[in-house]
N, C-alpha and C positions, 0 to 999 in steps of 0.2 A: 376896820383894820381886819383883816384876815390871819387867824393863826391856826396852825396845827395842832391837832390834839399830842402828836407825837413831840412837839417842842418841849411839852410839858413833862414826856415822859421819859426824855432821854437828855438829862442836864451833861452829861460826858460829851457826850455829841456837840452840843450848842457850841461848849468850851474850845472846841477845836480838831476832836478827834474824827476820823473818817467813820462813815456808818458801817456798819457790818452788814453786807448783802444777806448772808444768812437769817441775822436778827430782823432786818426789814423784810424780809418774805414771811416769817413767822408772824408777824404783827398783824392785829385786826383790822378790816376797814375803819373801826371806830378810832382806832388808835392813829390812824392815817388821815382822816378825814379833816378837811379843812372847815373852822367855823369862823365867821362872822362875828365880831363884838365891837358893839357901839363905841364911839370916843366917849361921848358925854351922854349919861341918861336923858338930861334935859332935851337933848335933839330928837328923842322918841317923841313924836305927835301924831301919831297915827289914829284912824278911828276909833271910836269908842262906843258907838252904838248903830243900830240899824244892819241892814244887810249887806256882806261882802263877800266879792269872790276873787280869791287869790289867783294869780296868773299860775301857769301850770309848772313853771320852774320851782314854784314854792310848795305846790299841791296838787300832784298829777292823778290822785286818789279815784277822781271821779265824782269826788262830792267835795268840790272845793268853794261852796257857797257856804258861808256862817251867819248865823244869826247872832250878833253879837250881846244881845240882849239873854240867850241863853248859856247859863255857866259854863255848861260842859263843851258846848261848841266853841266861847271864847276861848275857854283853855286850851282846846284841841288847836284852833287856829295858832294862838300863841306859841304852842310847841312845834307845829309846822313851821311856822316862819323862824324861829329861833335854829332850828335845825337845818333847814336849808338854804337860807339867806346866803347869797352870794356875793352880797354889796352891802356897805352901811346906808345905801339908799333902800335897799329891800327892809332894814330895819326901821329906819325913818318912815317910810311910807306907811307900813302896817303895825309898827308897835306903838303903844304909848306909855309913857314912864310911869305914870300911876297906875294903871293897869297892871303893866308888868310886875311893880311891886307888890299889888295886893294878889296875884297869881303866885307869884315866886315860891313860897313855901310848899304850896301843892303841885307845881309842875313835874310833871315825870321827864326827865332831861337825862341822856347820856351824861355819865361822871365828868367825863373832860369837858364836856361843855359848860357845865355848870361851873367846874373849877376856872375855866378861863372867863367868864362873866364875873364869878365873886373874887378872882384875884383883881380884877379893873375895878368892881364897884363892891367893896367890903361892906356897904350897906344893905346890900342883897343878902349877904352873909348872916348879917345881923338879923334878917326876917325869919330864917330858919327856924324851928322849934330846936331848943337846946335837948340832947339826948343824955339821960343821967347816967 
């Protein structure tokens, strides 16, 4: 399911009022960026070891090969897929639910993307350390 970060930031507009062109023009790309969220964590059964190469639509950095045995590269690959996925199939193909849960507390993600996933999957929220 594709969701837009702006959907979370503008509840009044979701309720039926028309968007203000001035407000929309001032929004950052991060607020307008579409993100894909899995329907169910169980459907995420991507690779968990070895070398993989992400397709260009998920990683155009020039360094799209990842050794999943290296924790930093694994986290980087998950961050790329979560940020750039254009379909649920991208998520199913490249992410694994168990690995995602393990990485979730330490992944650097845009706040809107993290909120979308945690709203859908409260169990991910529970994995994050509590701030006193």
